C-alpha positions as CSV (number, residue, x, y, z in Angstrom):
1,M,74.0,20.6,77.3
2,F,77.4,19.7,75.9
3,H,79.8,16.9,76.6
4,N,83.4,16.2,75.8
5,K,83.9,13.2,73.5
6,G,87.5,12.6,72.5
7,G,88.6,16.2,72.9
8,V,85.7,17.5,70.7
9,I,82.8,19.3,72.5
10,Q,79.5,17.9,71.3
11,P,75.9,18.8,72.2
12,S,73.9,16.1,74.0
13,G,70.7,14.8,72.4
14,C,70.6,16.9,69.3
15,A,70.0,16.2,65.6
16,F,73.0,15.0,63.6
17,G,73.1,18.3,61.6
18,E,73.5,20.4,64.7
19,R,76.2,18.2,66.0
20,S,78.0,18.3,62.6
21,S,77.9,22.1,62.5
22,L,79.3,22.3,66.0
23,I,82.2,20.0,65.2
24,I,83.0,22.1,62.1
25,Y,82.8,25.2,64.2
26,M,85.1,23.7,66.7
27,S,87.5,22.7,63.9
28,L,87.3,26.2,62.5
29,Y,88.5,27.6,65.8
30,S,91.4,25.2,65.7
31,I,92.1,26.1,62.1
32,G,92.3,29.7,63.1
33,L,94.8,28.9,65.8
34,L,96.6,26.6,63.3
35,S,96.9,29.5,60.8
36,I,98.2,32.0,63.4
37,T,100.7,29.4,64.6
38,E,101.9,28.9,61.0
39,V,102.3,32.6,60.5
40,F,104.5,32.7,63.7
41,G,106.6,29.9,62.4
42,D,106.9,31.4,58.9
43,F,107.9,34.8,60.1
44,A,110.6,33.3,62.5
45,L,112.0,31.1,59.7
46,K,112.1,34.0,57.3
47,K,114.1,36.0,59.9
48,Y,116.4,32.9,60.3
49,A,116.8,32.5,56.6
50,N,117.8,36.2,56.1
51,E,119.7,37.0,59.3
52,G,120.6,33.7,60.9
53,G,120.4,33.2,64.6
54,L,119.5,29.9,66.3
55,S,116.8,31.5,68.3
56,Y,114.8,32.3,65.1
57,L,115.3,28.8,63.9
58,A,114.1,27.5,67.3
59,Y,111.0,29.8,67.2
60,G,110.3,28.6,63.6
61,L,110.5,25.0,64.6
62,L,108.4,25.6,67.7
63,G,105.8,27.2,65.4
64,Y,105.6,24.2,63.3
65,V,105.3,21.9,66.3
66,G,102.2,24.0,67.1
67,V,101.0,23.6,63.5
68,V,101.1,19.8,63.9
69,Y,99.2,20.0,67.2
70,F,96.5,22.3,65.9
71,L,96.2,20.3,62.7
72,V,95.4,17.2,64.7
73,Q,92.9,19.2,66.8
74,S,91.3,20.5,63.6
75,L,91.0,17.0,62.1
76,R,89.0,15.6,65.1
77,G,85.4,15.3,63.9
78,S,86.1,16.8,60.5
79,S,87.3,15.7,57.1
80,V,90.7,16.3,55.6
81,L,89.0,17.9,52.6
82,M,87.2,20.5,54.7
83,V,90.1,21.2,57.1
84,N,92.6,21.5,54.2
85,A,90.4,23.9,52.2
86,A,89.6,26.1,55.2
87,W,93.2,26.1,56.4
88,D,94.5,27.1,53.0
89,G,92.0,29.9,52.7
90,I,92.3,31.3,56.2
91,S,96.1,31.0,56.2
92,A,96.4,32.7,52.9
93,F,94.3,35.6,54.1
94,I,95.9,36.0,57.6
95,E,99.5,35.5,56.4
96,S,99.1,37.9,53.4
97,L,97.5,40.5,55.6
98,L,100.2,40.3,58.2
99,A,103.0,40.2,55.6
100,F,101.5,43.4,54.1
101,I,101.1,45.2,57.5
102,V,104.0,43.8,59.6
103,L,106.7,43.0,57.1
104,G,105.8,45.7,54.5
105,E,105.7,43.2,51.7
106,R,103.8,44.0,48.5
107,F,102.8,42.1,45.4
108,S,104.3,43.3,42.1
109,D,101.1,42.8,40.1
110,P,97.7,44.3,41.3
111,N,96.0,41.1,40.0
112,Q,97.7,39.2,42.8
113,Y,95.5,41.1,45.3
114,I,92.5,39.9,43.3
115,G,93.8,36.4,43.7
116,I,93.8,36.7,47.5
117,G,90.3,38.1,47.4
118,L,89.2,35.1,45.4
119,I,90.7,32.7,47.9
120,V,88.8,34.4,50.7
121,A,85.6,34.4,48.6
122,G,86.2,30.6,48.2
123,L,85.8,30.2,51.9
124,F,82.2,31.4,51.6
125,F,81.4,28.8,49.0
126,L,82.6,26.1,51.4
127,K,79.7,27.2,53.7
128,I,81.7,26.9,56.8
129,P,79.9,28.3,59.8
130,L,81.8,31.4,61.0
131,N,79.8,32.1,64.1
């Protein structure tokens, strides 16, 4: 059975380790949303920077309001250290992948792709539950 405590879903009557894992999992969900919201804001602000248009600026700012919201959600029941590390890694992967596919951007040096791979590998060393 689960209960809502301060916006964080927690299991009732379980060991601390189980509760801790669930909180990290719930934060990981918020971090995923945080990263996607950041990508939206970044892409809109890139469009504004290169082409102008107040609507792109408004979308970019709205994206970053979402970033603040999901950052607060991610920090509930988690540490700044864990949230920041997971956010950096997940955001680097998602934003790089979408910049490659959607915007057609490419690195100039093949070693830079290895760097992205190492960032993603670093997420596994954090031992964040992904399921």
